[in-house]
N, C-alpha and C positions, 0 to 999 in steps of 0.2 A: 293548438286541437281546442274546439268548442265544447263549452261545458254543456253537460245534459240534463237536466233536472230532474229525470226519469231514471235515473243510471242505478240507484241501488231498490229499483222494483223488480218485482220477481223475473219477470219476461227479461230483463236486461242481466240480472246477477245469475240465473239460471234456467238459459234457455233450453237446454235438454236436461233431462235426469242426471243429475251428477256432474254436470258439467258447469262449473261456476266461471263467472268472468268478472272482473273487480275493476277494468283498465279506466273506463270512464268516472266511477266512483272514485276511484284514486286521484284522479286529479283535481276534481272538488275539492277531497279532504285535504291534500298536499297544499292547496293555496290558501284554505281556511285554517290551516295549522301555521303556514309560512308567516300569516298576518295576524295570530294570536286570536282566533275565531275559534266558537263553539261548534260542535257538528251536531245537527241532528239528523240520526239515522231514519230513513225513509223507504221502505216499513217491511218488515219482514211478513206478515201475513195480511193480506188483501183479496178482493174478490175481483178487481179490475187491475188492467194492466198484469194479468198473471200470465206465465208462460202456458200457451195453448194445451200443452201435454198434459197437464196437470187435471185439467177437465176431460181430456180427451181420453185418459188412461183407464176412466171407470173403477178406479183403484177402491178397494174394500177398505174398511174402517181400520184394520191394522198398518196395511200398506199406507195409506195417506197419513196414517200418525207419524211413521217412519219417516215419510218425506217431510213432512213439516218440520220433524226434529231436526234432519241433516239441513234443511234450507237454514231454520234460525239459527243453529248453531253455527253453521260453517260461515254465515254472512256476519253476525253480532261478533264471532271471533275474530273475523278478518279486521273488522273495525273496533276494536277494542279501547276502552275508557271513554265512551262517549253517550248521547243519550238517544233511545230508540223508540220511536212508534212502532212497538211492538205488533199489537194489532191495529189495524185502520177501519174506521166504519164498521163496526158489527153491528148497527142496529138500523131497523127503518124507523121513519119518522113517528110512527105510533108508539113508540117504544119495543115493539116485538123483535126477535133476532132477524137479522136479513139472513134468509136462504140462500148460501152460498154450497159452494161445492164441499168447502169445509164443514158447514153447519150442517147440511143433509147427509154428510157421511160419517163425521164423526161426533156431531151434536155440541153444546155448548161449551162441552170439556175442550176442545180446540184450543179455546183462549187460555186457560190455567196451563195447557200444554206447552202453549206457545212461549208464555211468559217463565215458566220453570226450565225452557230450554235456554232462552235469552240468558236468563240470572247463572245455569252453569256454564255458559260460553265467556261469560264476562261478567262475576261476581262485582265490578265496581260500577257497570254503565247503569244510566237511570231508565227504566222501562217505563213506557206511558201507553195507555189506551188513547184512540186519537178518534174522533168524530166531527160531523157539522151539524149544523141546527141544534146544538146544545148550549148555544151562548145565553139563552134566557130559561127561566122555568116553565116546564113543561113534560110530556109524556116522554119524550126521549131523553131528557137530562135526566129524569127521574129513574130511567131504565139506566142509564149511567152509574147513577148514584147507588143503585139497588145493586149492580154487578159489582162495584168496586169494594159494597160492605161483605158482599159474598165472597169475592177472593180475599180479603183480610181474614174473614172468619176462617176460610181454609189454609190461612198462613200460606197463601201464594203469592210471590213477589209482583209488589206492583207499587210503584214510585211516583205516579202522576197521571194527570188527565188532561189529556190535549183538546184545545176547545177551538177549533177551526178558525172560525171567526168570516166566513164567507157570506157578509152581509151587504145588504140595499141602503143606498142612502136615503135617509128620512125612516128608516125602518130599523134603528138598533134596537133591541127588546130592552124595554125600561127596566127589567129584573137582570140584567146583565150581572151588577154587583151582586147582589142577593144569591145569585146563581153559582158564581164564581165561590162567594164564601162557603154555601152549602158544598159545594166539593173539597174546598180546603178544609173544611170542618172532618173530615172524612180521617184526615191526618195525612192525606198526599199532596203532593205539589200539585199548581194548576200553571197552565201556561197556556198563552193564547198563540197558536202555532202556525196559521196560514192567513193571516186577515189581510183582507182586501174589502173595500166597500165600493161596489159597481153602482152606476146609474144608468137611467133611461138615456139613450143618445138622441140628439146632439148635446154636447156640454154646454153649458149656461154660467155665467157667473153664480146665479142663485144657488143652482145645482153644486158648484164648486164651494161653497159658503156652508152648506148644508155638509158636505162632505168633512168640512174641515171639524165642525162640531161633532159629528158622529167619530173622527177618530178620538178627538178630545176623548168624547165618553168613554171610548173604550179603553183607551189608556189609562185614563183616570180610575175606571173601575178595577183596572187590575191591579194598578198602585194603590189602592185603598183596602186590597185583600192581601194580608200578610202572607199568604200560601201561594199568591198568583206570583211565580219567578221572572216572568217576562213575556215579551211579545215578540213574535217572528212575521215579518208580512210576506206574503206569497208573489215573489218577484218585486222589484223595486220600480218599474217603469211602464207605464201602457203599452210601450212597444212590444213588450214579450208576455203580457198578459194572456192566460188561458180564457178570460171571459169573454170575450166577442165570438170565440169557436164554439163556445157551449151555451150562450146566453144570447142567441141573435138580436138587436138592436140594443143591447147594453153593452157596457165598457168603460173605461177611464177610471178603475179601481184603485189606483196605486199613487202614491205621493211625487212621483215625479211623472211628466207627460210624455208622450209619444219621442218629443225630440229632448229629452232627459232635462227638463227644466222643471224645477221646483213648483208644486202647487199649494193652494193652500193647506192642503191635507199635512204637507211637511209641517208646517209652523204650527198646527193644531197638534202634531204628535210631538213636538218640542215642548211646547208650552205647558201639554198634559203632565210630561215628565219632569217639568222645572217645579208647577205649583201642586 
């Protein structure tokens, strides 16, 4: 059976209300646990790759709250003992809340609702909020910082901030280490969760050399921040990357090329962890 990278998202796990399917996700989890690897559940609540019935139902506040509770509790309980991106991509790039079906119907309280539900389903799980374009200091990273502060003041369970890390060669934010430190200073873990560094095609030796430097920069920034607990890349070979399908004319973002050959980026990652 082929592994399916989207198999824990809402459309896959609850395709119709109350009908939960975990077969594809279970394959990935069993493979990881067999090899002593950590599992990062992705995700409980997200506006994209959502089962169509969630939006099409035009549910009122109370009903949608119940739906969120049922979904998060069932999902997290099924995969107990792991790390979870409970809320994924709650912000616009300007730092305002993204107007999703959850935000528009429930308001920002859908975030603590999902986190509290996940905690009740699995008291041992690490609970994260995950977003992109929060690698460097800016409006969106400030919004995340403020949100986590508010959650902690409200005694809402929050264990970590996921910094996705979908970056562009030559454009890694110069403030990445300072920003990771600011997140860690909140008393939560920080993880780089979806790292890839894409380039304009075609690939050249100069671009590969810069990509190596950029991977080193990101890994070194995490390593320098005590609260940054690790880095996950978003797939491993260019052969399976999501980038070309979303960013026409760009690609080659990963440490192995389409022929599964290690690129300079691989050595950059290794060197950064060593030094």
